N, C-alpha and C positions, 0 to 999 in steps of 0.2 A: 103639178105638183110632187113633185118628188123636190125641189129644191122649195121644200119650207123654211123660213126661214124663224131662229130663236132668240126671239127680244131680251128675253133673258139671262142670256148668257154672257159670260164675262167676255170687258175687250179686251185688247191687245192692253198690255198693261206692261211696265216698265220692271227690269229683273229685280223680284225679291230676294230678300234673306232670306236664311235659315227659318227665324221665327214668322214672319212672314208667309211662306212657302204654306207653314201647320197650320196658318193660320184660314189662309185661303182655303187649303185642301179640305179643311176641318168642315166648312160651312158648303164647297161645291159639290152637287151630288154625283158631280160626275167622279169626283176621287171619293164618294162615300164609299160608291163598292167595292172599289182597293183597298178601305182601310177594316180591320180588325171589326167584331161586336164592340160595343160597349160596353165597359166591364159591370156586373152588374152588383155589386160591393159597394156599401153606402159611407164615403168617405169621414171620418170624423169632425173634422172641418173642410168647408169646399175650398177648393181652388179660385183664387182669384184670376182672373185674366189677366195679362200685364201685357202693352201691347207699347213696340218700341215710337221714339221722336219721330222715325220717317214714315213708317205705317199712320200713324197721325195724322204728316203733313203732306201724307200723300192722299188719304181718303178724305181729307179736307181741300183738296185740290180739287179731287173728282165732283166733291157735292160742291165747288163752289163754278164749275161749269161748264157747270147741267141747262139744258137750255128747256125740255120739255115737263111738263108737268109731269108726275110719278115717278120719274129718275132715282130724289135718293133714298126715293122709299127702295126701288129696286135695288139702292147702290147699299142698303140698309141691312136689306134682307138677302143677298149675294153674300155680305161680309158675318154677317148674324151680328151686328149691332143694335141696337135702341136708341133713340131719337136724346136722350138723355146725354149719350157719348158723345155727340157732339157738339150739344151743348157747353158741354166742360171746359172739351178739348180748346173751341172757340174764345174762349171765356180767359184760359190759361190762357191761350197762343195773344189776344187783347192785352193782356194783364205783364205780359212778357215784353210785348212792344211795347207799352208805356213804361215800363223802366228801363226801357233800352234807350227810352229818347228819355227820361229824367236826370232834370244838372245831377250834375254828383258834390259829394263838399271836400270840397281841397285842406289840405291837410291832413293832419294823423283823426282819422278814427276811434272817436269816443266804444272803446270795450263794455260792454252787457253786462250788466252783473248776472254771471250763476251761483248756483248753492256753494260750489266751494270760495269764489270772490267771498261770501259769507258769512261761511265756515271760519275763511280767515283773519276776517275782520275781529268774530266773535273771538278766537283764539286768541289776537293781537291786544284785544281790551282786557281779557285776564291775565293775560303777563304782563301788560302794565300794571294791572290791581295787584299781580301776584310780587313781583318786583317792589311794589311801596310797603306791605307788609314784609318785606324781609327785609326791608329798612328799616322801619319802625324797630321792627323784632331786633337786629344787631344796633340799634342805638339804646333799646333798653337794654339787654345783653352789658353793656359797656359801664352804662349807666351803673348796669349792679358789680360791676366790676371795682369803676371806682368808691363805693357806697363801702363795700366790704374792705378796701385797703385804708380808708379812713378811720374806717372804724374798728378795724385790725382783727378783725375777723377773717382767719384759715378758712379755705373752703378746701375740702377735701380731694384730693386730685379725680378727675374722672374715670370712668372706671374702663378697665380695657377692654377693646372692642373687639370683637371674636376675627371679623375682617385681620388686624395686625395683628395675631398669634397664628396667623396661616402664612406672611407671609416673611 
């Protein structure tokens, strides 16, 4: 009876990166005794766990290769994951797979309109409108000058500009 096999002990896994080691140590009972007790302070916003792409692929591959019933659940418990993690990761993997196989359009790609592009178009339209108004005002001033010349009305000289006196 001295050689009891623990069925929930993790199998030998490939080398893990630093993030993956912390994730697995946090959930494994054997490493939990060596970690410091959790901080009882309540944080303002909870920290979301972030998993690396390599970690997700490793877990998905491990779940794909299970044969006995209940092994996927054991993997999830060991890693501290939920079934929605697997569901979302599989869906993302399928989307990426389909996107990689989708035909790509040839030629220059159309740019999607952004907020700055909309602002640029608005400013350009306003610029055209103001240029038209300026052209109209210039024509009216020229017409007034010609009428004053025909009628013999002398216009008083423009007042000296404050900026002219400084220079």
